[in-house]
C-alpha positions as a LaTeX table, in Angstrom:
\begin{tabular}{lrrr}
\hline
Residue & $x$ (\AA) & $y$ (\AA) & $z$ (\AA) \\
\hline
Met1 & 0.17 & 0.56 & 0.20 \\
Glu2 & 1.29 & 3.58 & $-0.94$ \\
Phe3 & 1.56 & 6.20 & 1.54 \\
Leu4 & 1.07 & 9.99 & 1.09 \\
Lys5 & 3.79 & 12.27 & 1.94 \\
Pro6 & 3.44 & 13.59 & 6.13 \\
Pro7 & 1.25 & 16.64 & 6.41 \\
Pro8 & 3.02 & 19.88 & 7.74 \\
Val9 & 3.85 & 20.14 & 11.44 \\
Arg10 & 0.86 & 21.28 & 13.09 \\
Arg11 & 1.86 & 25.46 & 13.85 \\
Leu12 & $-1.05$ & 26.75 & 16.62 \\
Ser13 & $-1.10$ & 30.96 & 16.41 \\
Gly14 & 0.22 & 32.65 & 19.44 \\
Glu15 & 2.41 & 30.29 & 20.57 \\
Glu16 & 6.37 & 30.07 & 19.94 \\
Thr17 & 7.40 & 28.25 & 16.66 \\
Pro18 & 8.69 & 24.72 & 17.44 \\
Gly19 & 12.14 & 23.27 & 16.20 \\
Pro20 & 12.15 & 20.81 & 13.73 \\
Ala21 & 9.78 & 17.83 & 13.97 \\
Pro22 & 11.17 & 14.70 & 14.75 \\
Ala23 & 12.03 & 12.06 & 11.87 \\
Thr24 & 9.87 & 9.76 & 11.02 \\
Pro25 & 10.29 & 8.60 & 7.96 \\
Asp26 & 8.24 & 5.36 & 8.64 \\
Val27 & 5.48 & 7.20 & 9.57 \\
Pro28 & 2.77 & 8.34 & 6.67 \\
Ala29 & 0.13 & 10.76 & 6.95 \\
Pro30 & $-2.98$ & 9.80 & 8.81 \\
Gly31 & $-4.97$ & 6.64 & 7.32 \\
Asn32 & $-6.63$ & 3.66 & 8.97 \\
Gly33 & $-6.80$ & 1.47 & 5.44 \\
Asn34 & $-10.16$ & 2.06 & 4.50 \\
Gly35 & $-10.37$ & 4.79 & 2.52 \\
Asn36 & $-9.80$ & 7.54 & 5.43 \\
Gly37 & $-6.04$ & 7.75 & 3.99 \\
Gly38 & $-4.96$ & 9.65 & 1.07 \\
Ala39 & $-7.85$ & 8.09 & $-1.13$ \\
Ser40 & $-10.32$ & 10.35 & 1.39 \\
Ala41 & $-12.06$ & 13.39 & $-0.61$ \\
Leu42 & $-11.28$ & 15.43 & 2.73 \\
Val43 & $-7.73$ & 15.00 & 2.82 \\
Gly44 & $-7.10$ & 17.61 & 0.09 \\
Arg45 & $-7.88$ & 20.12 & 2.43 \\
Gly46 & $-4.98$ & 19.75 & 4.55 \\
Arg47 & $-4.27$ & 20.67 & 7.73 \\
Arg48 & $-6.84$ & 22.85 & 9.41 \\
Arg49 & $-4.91$ & 25.77 & 10.91 \\
Ile50 & $-6.32$ & 25.48 & 14.29 \\
Val51 & $-5.49$ & 29.31 & 16.56 \\
Ser52 & $-4.63$ & 28.23 & 20.26 \\
Thr53 & $-7.38$ & 29.62 & 22.58 \\
Pro54 & $-5.73$ & 31.40 & 25.83 \\
Leu55 & $-6.82$ & 29.00 & 28.15 \\
Ala56 & $-7.55$ & 25.47 & 28.57 \\
Ile57 & $-10.06$ & 24.55 & 31.78 \\
Asp58 & $-10.58$ & 21.00 & 33.29 \\
Arg59 & $-14.25$ & 20.11 & 33.28 \\
Met60 & $-14.12$ & 16.11 & 33.30 \\
His61 & $-11.98$ & 13.58 & 34.78 \\
Ala62 & $-11.67$ & 10.05 & 33.88 \\
Asp63 & $-9.69$ & 7.77 & 36.75 \\
Glu64 & $-9.48$ & 4.48 & 36.13 \\
Leu65 & $-12.26$ & 4.14 & 34.23 \\
Ser66 & $-13.70$ & 0.40 & 33.53 \\
Val67 & $-17.19$ & $-0.58$ & 32.41 \\
Ala68 & $-18.11$ & $-4.20$ & 31.21 \\
Tyr69 & $-21.49$ & $-5.71$ & 29.69 \\
Gly70 & $-21.91$ & $-8.58$ & 31.60 \\
Arg71 & $-18.70$ & $-10.65$ & 31.37 \\
Lys72 & $-16.87$ & $-8.80$ & 28.63 \\
Leu73 & $-14.97$ & $-5.44$ & 29.04 \\
Ala74 & $-15.27$ & $-2.25$ & 27.25 \\
Val75 & $-13.37$ & 0.30 & 29.04 \\
Asp76 & $-10.24$ & $-1.19$ & 31.29 \\
Ser77 & $-8.81$ & 1.15 & 33.32 \\
Val78 & $-8.77$ & 4.65 & 30.98 \\
Ser79 & $-7.63$ & 7.31 & 32.85 \\
Leu80 & $-7.70$ & 11.05 & 30.74 \\
Pro81 & $-9.00$ & 14.82 & 31.20 \\
Ile82 & $-10.95$ & 16.62 & 29.31 \\
Arg83 & $-10.80$ & 20.33 & 29.00 \\
Gln84 & $-12.32$ & 23.29 & 27.93 \\
Gly85 & $-10.70$ & 24.95 & 25.32 \\
Glu86 & $-9.49$ & 22.48 & 23.64 \\
Val87 & $-11.41$ & 19.49 & 21.06 \\
Leu88 & $-10.16$ & 15.71 & 22.30 \\
Ala89 & $-10.60$ & 12.91 & 19.54 \\
Leu90 & $-10.97$ & 9.37 & 20.34 \\
Ile91 & $-10.06$ & 7.46 & 17.79 \\
Gly92 & $-9.44$ & 2.96 & 17.53 \\
Pro93 & $-10.33$ & 0.01 & 14.99 \\
Ser94 & $-14.53$ & $-0.69$ & 15.48 \\
Gly95 & $-15.25$ & $-2.45$ & 19.28 \\
Cys96 & $-12.16$ & $-0.62$ & 21.11 \\
Gly97 & $-14.61$ & 0.73 & 23.57 \\
Lys98 & $-14.15$ & 4.23 & 22.85 \\
Thr99 & $-18.26$ & 5.13 & 22.29 \\
Thr100 & $-18.69$ & 3.33 & 25.48 \\
Leu101 & $-16.62$ & 5.54 & 26.64 \\
Leu102 & $-17.52$ & 8.49 & 25.52 \\
Arg103 & $-21.36$ & 7.36 & 26.80 \\
Ser104 & $-19.64$ & 6.98 & 30.49 \\
Leu105 & $-19.40$ & 10.35 & 30.51 \\
Asn106 & $-23.03$ & 11.61 & 30.93 \\
Arg107 & $-24.12$ & 8.15 & 31.77 \\
Leu108 & $-25.76$ & 6.72 & 28.98 \\
Thr109 & $-24.25$ & 3.59 & 29.59 \\
Glu110 & $-26.80$ & 2.84 & 32.52 \\
Leu111 & $-29.59$ & 2.30 & 29.84 \\
Ser112 & $-27.95$ & $-0.85$ & 29.01 \\
Arg113 & $-28.34$ & $-4.22$ & 30.64 \\
Asp114 & $-26.05$ & $-5.93$ & 32.89 \\
Val115 & $-23.46$ & $-2.93$ & 32.60 \\
Thr116 & $-20.36$ & $-2.54$ & 35.07 \\
Val117 & $-18.78$ & 0.37 & 35.74 \\
Ser118 & $-16.06$ & 1.21 & 38.31 \\
Gly119 & $-13.38$ & 3.63 & 38.51 \\
Arg120 & $-14.58$ & 7.48 & 38.81 \\
Ile121 & $-15.61$ & 10.40 & 36.72 \\
Thr122 & $-15.62$ & 13.91 & 37.52 \\
Leu123 & $-17.62$ & 17.24 & 36.15 \\
Asp124 & $-16.12$ & 20.02 & 38.01 \\
Asp125 & $-14.87$ & 17.93 & 40.42 \\
Leu126 & $-17.78$ & 16.37 & 41.54 \\
Asp127 & $-18.48$ & 12.62 & 40.80 \\
Ile128 & $-20.83$ & 12.44 & 38.30 \\
Ser129 & $-22.73$ & 9.65 & 39.68 \\
Ala130 & $-23.91$ & 12.12 & 42.62 \\
Ile131 & $-24.96$ & 13.69 & 40.09 \\
Asp132 & $-28.73$ & 13.17 & 38.88 \\
Ser133 & $-28.57$ & 11.94 & 35.55 \\
Thr134 & $-30.88$ & 14.06 & 33.86 \\
Ala135 & $-29.57$ & 16.80 & 35.29 \\
Leu136 & $-25.75$ & 15.66 & 34.01 \\
Arg137 & $-26.87$ & 14.86 & 30.46 \\
Arg138 & $-27.96$ & 18.87 & 30.59 \\
Arg139 & $-24.21$ & 19.87 & 31.59 \\
Val140 & $-23.18$ & 16.82 & 28.74 \\
Thr141 & $-24.84$ & 16.77 & 26.08 \\
Met142 & $-24.89$ & 13.90 & 22.96 \\
Val143 & $-24.55$ & 14.49 & 19.14 \\
Phe144 & $-24.96$ & 11.32 & 17.68 \\
Gln145 & $-24.14$ & 9.50 & 14.34 \\
Gln146 & $-26.95$ & 9.59 & 12.51 \\
Pro147 & $-29.23$ & 13.04 & 12.60 \\
Asn148 & $-32.05$ & 13.22 & 15.05 \\
Pro149 & $-34.59$ & 16.19 & 14.53 \\
Phe150 & $-37.63$ & 16.49 & 15.90 \\
Pro151 & $-40.93$ & 15.98 & 13.40 \\
Met152 & $-41.82$ & 20.20 & 14.02 \\
Ser153 & $-40.37$ & 23.70 & 13.17 \\
Val154 & $-36.52$ & 24.25 & 13.64 \\
Phe155 & $-37.79$ & 27.21 & 16.74 \\
Asp156 & $-39.32$ & 24.01 & 18.47 \\
Asn157 & $-37.07$ & 22.00 & 18.41 \\
Ile158 & $-34.43$ & 24.48 & 20.33 \\
Ala159 & $-37.68$ & 25.82 & 21.97 \\
Tyr160 & $-38.13$ & 22.03 & 23.69 \\
Val161 & $-35.20$ & 21.45 & 25.22 \\
Leu162 & $-35.21$ & 25.19 & 27.27 \\
Arg163 & $-38.59$ & 24.77 & 28.10 \\
Glu164 & $-37.91$ & 21.48 & 29.31 \\
Gln165 & $-35.12$ & 23.42 & 31.63 \\
Ala166 & $-37.87$ & 25.62 & 32.57 \\
Ser167 & $-40.02$ & 25.51 & 35.95 \\
Arg168 & $-42.59$ & 26.69 & 34.19 \\
Arg169 & $-43.45$ & 26.65 & 30.00 \\
Pro170 & $-42.59$ & 30.13 & 28.70 \\
Lys171 & $-44.30$ & 31.27 & 26.21 \\
Arg172 & $-42.96$ & 31.83 & 22.39 \\
Ser173 & $-41.83$ & 35.67 & 22.87 \\
Ala174 & $-40.02$ & 34.44 & 25.81 \\
Leu175 & $-37.61$ & 31.76 & 24.04 \\
Arg176 & $-36.73$ & 33.45 & 20.89 \\
Gly177 & $-33.89$ & 35.24 & 22.21 \\
Ala178 & $-32.30$ & 32.06 & 23.06 \\
Val179 & $-33.22$ & 30.22 & 20.12 \\
His180 & $-31.46$ & 32.45 & 17.92 \\
Asp181 & $-28.18$ & 32.23 & 19.94 \\
Ala182 & $-28.37$ & 28.69 & 20.08 \\
Val183 & $-28.85$ & 28.23 & 16.40 \\
Ser184 & $-26.64$ & 31.13 & 15.53 \\
Arg185 & $-23.67$ & 29.34 & 17.51 \\
Ala186 & $-24.52$ & 26.12 & 15.51 \\
Gly187 & $-24.03$ & 28.22 & 12.42 \\
Leu188 & $-27.52$ & 28.07 & 10.93 \\
Leu189 & $-28.47$ & 31.24 & 11.18 \\
Asp190 & $-26.97$ & 32.85 & 8.72 \\
Glu191 & $-28.81$ & 30.30 & 6.45 \\
Leu192 & $-31.37$ & 29.84 & 7.61 \\
Gly193 & $-32.38$ & 33.75 & 8.44 \\
Asp194 & $-35.92$ & 34.26 & 10.32 \\
Asp195 & $-37.37$ & 31.62 & 8.85 \\
Leu196 & $-37.10$ & 29.24 & 12.66 \\
Asn197 & $-40.45$ & 27.80 & 11.42 \\
His198 & $-39.00$ & 25.82 & 8.49 \\
Pro199 & $-40.13$ & 22.26 & 9.32 \\
Ala200 & $-36.30$ & 20.40 & 10.70 \\
Leu201 & $-36.91$ & 17.16 & 8.73 \\
Arg202 & $-37.20$ & 19.58 & 5.00 \\
Leu203 & $-32.91$ & 20.51 & 6.37 \\
Ser204 & $-30.35$ & 18.59 & 4.60 \\
Gly205 & $-28.60$ & 16.10 & 6.34 \\
Gly206 & $-25.94$ & 18.95 & 7.53 \\
Gln207 & $-28.39$ & 20.86 & 8.58 \\
Gln208 & $-29.88$ & 18.59 & 10.47 \\
Gln209 & $-26.81$ & 17.84 & 12.30 \\
Arg210 & $-26.01$ & 21.37 & 13.08 \\
Leu211 & $-29.57$ & 21.69 & 14.16 \\
Cys212 & $-28.56$ & 18.53 & 16.56 \\
Ile213 & $-25.65$ & 20.77 & 17.91 \\
Ala214 & $-28.40$ & 23.79 & 18.30 \\
Arg215 & $-30.16$ & 21.69 & 20.78 \\
Ala216 & $-27.63$ & 20.53 & 22.69 \\
Leu217 & $-26.35$ & 23.77 & 22.85 \\
Ala218 & $-29.69$ & 25.21 & 24.27 \\
Ala219 & $-28.95$ & 23.48 & 27.24 \\
Asp220 & $-25.92$ & 25.41 & 27.91 \\
Pro221 & $-23.75$ & 22.39 & 28.72 \\
Glu222 & $-20.10$ & 22.29 & 29.62 \\
Val223 & $-19.37$ & 18.90 & 27.92 \\
Leu224 & $-20.28$ & 18.44 & 24.11 \\
Leu225 & $-19.52$ & 15.34 & 23.56 \\
Leu226 & $-20.00$ & 14.30 & 19.42 \\
Asp227 & $-20.76$ & 10.64 & 18.46 \\
Glu228 & $-18.95$ & 9.96 & 14.90 \\
Pro229 & $-21.30$ & 13.25 & 13.72 \\
Cys230 & $-19.90$ & 13.42 & 9.76 \\
Ser231 & $-19.95$ & 9.79 & 9.37 \\
Ala232 & $-23.47$ & 10.37 & 7.26 \\
Leu233 & $-22.93$ & 13.62 & 5.46 \\
Asp234 & $-21.21$ & 14.55 & 2.75 \\
Pro235 & $-17.81$ & 16.17 & 2.21 \\
Lys236 & $-19.25$ & 19.46 & 2.12 \\
Ser237 & $-21.10$ & 19.45 & 5.07 \\
Thr238 & $-18.03$ & 17.52 & 6.78 \\
Gln239 & $-15.81$ & 20.46 & 6.54 \\
Val240 & $-18.54$ & 23.00 & 7.69 \\
Ile241 & $-19.23$ & 21.18 & 10.77 \\
Glu242 & $-15.04$ & 20.83 & 11.28 \\
Asp243 & $-14.69$ & 24.37 & 11.26 \\
Leu244 & $-18.24$ & 24.67 & 13.88 \\
Ile245 & $-16.11$ & 22.09 & 16.21 \\
Val246 & $-13.09$ & 24.09 & 16.12 \\
Lys247 & $-14.91$ & 27.11 & 16.76 \\
Leu248 & $-16.94$ & 25.46 & 19.68 \\
Arg249 & $-14.37$ & 24.53 & 21.79 \\
Glu250 & $-13.68$ & 28.19 & 22.83 \\
Asp251 & $-16.60$ & 27.60 & 25.08 \\
Val252 & $-17.65$ & 24.08 & 25.64 \\
Ala253 & $-15.36$ & 21.09 & 26.34 \\
Val254 & $-15.81$ & 18.82 & 23.01 \\
Val255 & $-15.15$ & 15.09 & 22.71 \\
Ile256 & $-15.58$ & 13.57 & 19.44 \\
Val257 & $-15.39$ & 9.38 & 18.69 \\
Thr258 & $-14.32$ & 9.47 & 15.04 \\
His259 & $-13.00$ & 6.78 & 12.54 \\
Asn260 & $-11.76$ & 9.18 & 10.56 \\
Leu261 & $-7.88$ & 9.33 & 10.99 \\
Gln262 & $-7.49$ & 12.63 & 8.79 \\
Gln263 & $-10.64$ & 14.20 & 10.52 \\
Ala264 & $-9.18$ & 13.70 & 13.80 \\
Tyr265 & $-5.69$ & 15.36 & 12.15 \\
Arg266 & $-7.66$ & 18.40 & 11.35 \\
Val267 & $-9.65$ & 19.34 & 14.39 \\
Ala268 & $-8.62$ & 17.60 & 17.51 \\
Asp269 & $-6.02$ & 19.61 & 20.14 \\
Tyr270 & $-5.22$ & 16.01 & 21.98 \\
Val271 & $-6.31$ & 12.20 & 20.60 \\
Gly272 & $-6.64$ & 9.23 & 22.30 \\
Phe273 & $-5.75$ & 5.94 & 20.77 \\
Met274 & $-7.81$ & 2.97 & 22.34 \\
Tyr275 & $-7.52$ & $-0.44$ & 21.36 \\
Leu276 & $-9.33$ & $-3.43$ & 22.92 \\
Gly277 & $-10.83$ & $-1.15$ & 25.83 \\
Lys278 & $-7.14$ & 0.44 & 27.00 \\
Leu279 & $-5.98$ & 3.71 & 26.41 \\
Val280 & $-2.76$ & 2.69 & 24.47 \\
Glu281 & $-2.11$ & 6.18 & 23.96 \\
Tyr282 & $-2.85$ & 10.03 & 24.55 \\
Gly283 & $-1.28$ & 13.02 & 23.08 \\
Ser284 & $-1.32$ & 16.55 & 21.13 \\
Ala285 & $-2.74$ & 16.12 & 17.87 \\
Ser286 & 0.81 & 17.07 & 16.02 \\
Gln287 & 2.65 & 14.36 & 18.66 \\
Leu288 & 0.60 & 11.34 & 18.83 \\
Phe289 & 0.12 & 11.45 & 14.28 \\
His290 & 3.87 & 12.60 & 13.37 \\
Ala291 & 6.04 & 10.75 & 16.19 \\
Pro292 & 3.50 & 8.00 & 18.46 \\
Arg293 & 5.12 & 6.53 & 21.22 \\
Glu294 & 3.33 & 3.15 & 21.07 \\
Gln295 & 4.02 & 0.71 & 18.64 \\
Arg296 & 0.59 & $-0.06$ & 17.97 \\
Thr297 & $-0.23$ & 3.68 & 17.92 \\
Lys298 & 2.60 & 3.73 & 15.10 \\
Glu299 & 0.45 & 0.88 & 13.44 \\
Tyr300 & $-2.78$ & 1.86 & 13.33 \\
Val301 & $-1.99$ & 5.67 & 12.39 \\
Arg302 & 0.06 & 4.28 & 9.13 \\
Gly303 & $-3.28$ & 1.83 & 8.42 \\
Glu304 & $-1.48$ & $-1.42$ & 8.97 \\
Phe305 & $-5.01$ & $-2.38$ & 10.63 \\
Gly306 & $-8.46$ & $-0.78$ & 11.38 \\
\hline
\end{tabular}
């Protein structure tokens, strides 16, 4: 299999220009052997120039987290931080535990039968097991792989979340500002204008996914979880959402699960590589893709398995 030349070393605006990257002639551009390497339509866009945020704020921390379904261990003693001001990408082959880890962060794993969770996850230094699950999922919201807008207007999709949080059912006029803000943060306002009565199911696939992101943001969360949010979208819509992810990390901690290594390389500040339930390696996007410390990581980013 022929690999492309490694992409340019990542530069973060506002930081000192680092010296030459470590020589890694045997580590090609990120690829996983199933279309996420040089053949991907997304590769031609090259490396996004990510502007560093002035401050990263600790929001969540997983400490020796293990999750088992019956006798099958899906996540094995994983520890890692989640910070506002950064995008954390979880990568690894199918079945490696990355989605289970993601769902553990807002206790969605508890909805599965025969699940056992050990270790500790904190949100703002508070153990999430001590937080009401509904309240937790407002603070740690999730957007799924397939867009799932409600069969109602754009406005009512967002208003639904706001009304659920209110002690009394607010009037439409009282919600207008908050709805506009959420739609604007998701990058939809310029496209829809004031037509927020547009049926959500008549939006394009990319617009529907951004509406789901807007709906998640309406809860004013501290952490946004994204489970392969671009897997069902075309390259143009994917680019719009990737730009949005990079922008959102200034206000909310972002964790994204992706099979697309090029996407992780484009949008992530930090990357966690998982294999067989274990966190094999965690580091900056530049380090992990250009100079991985672990042999298994090197093999994965070279596309030798996946």
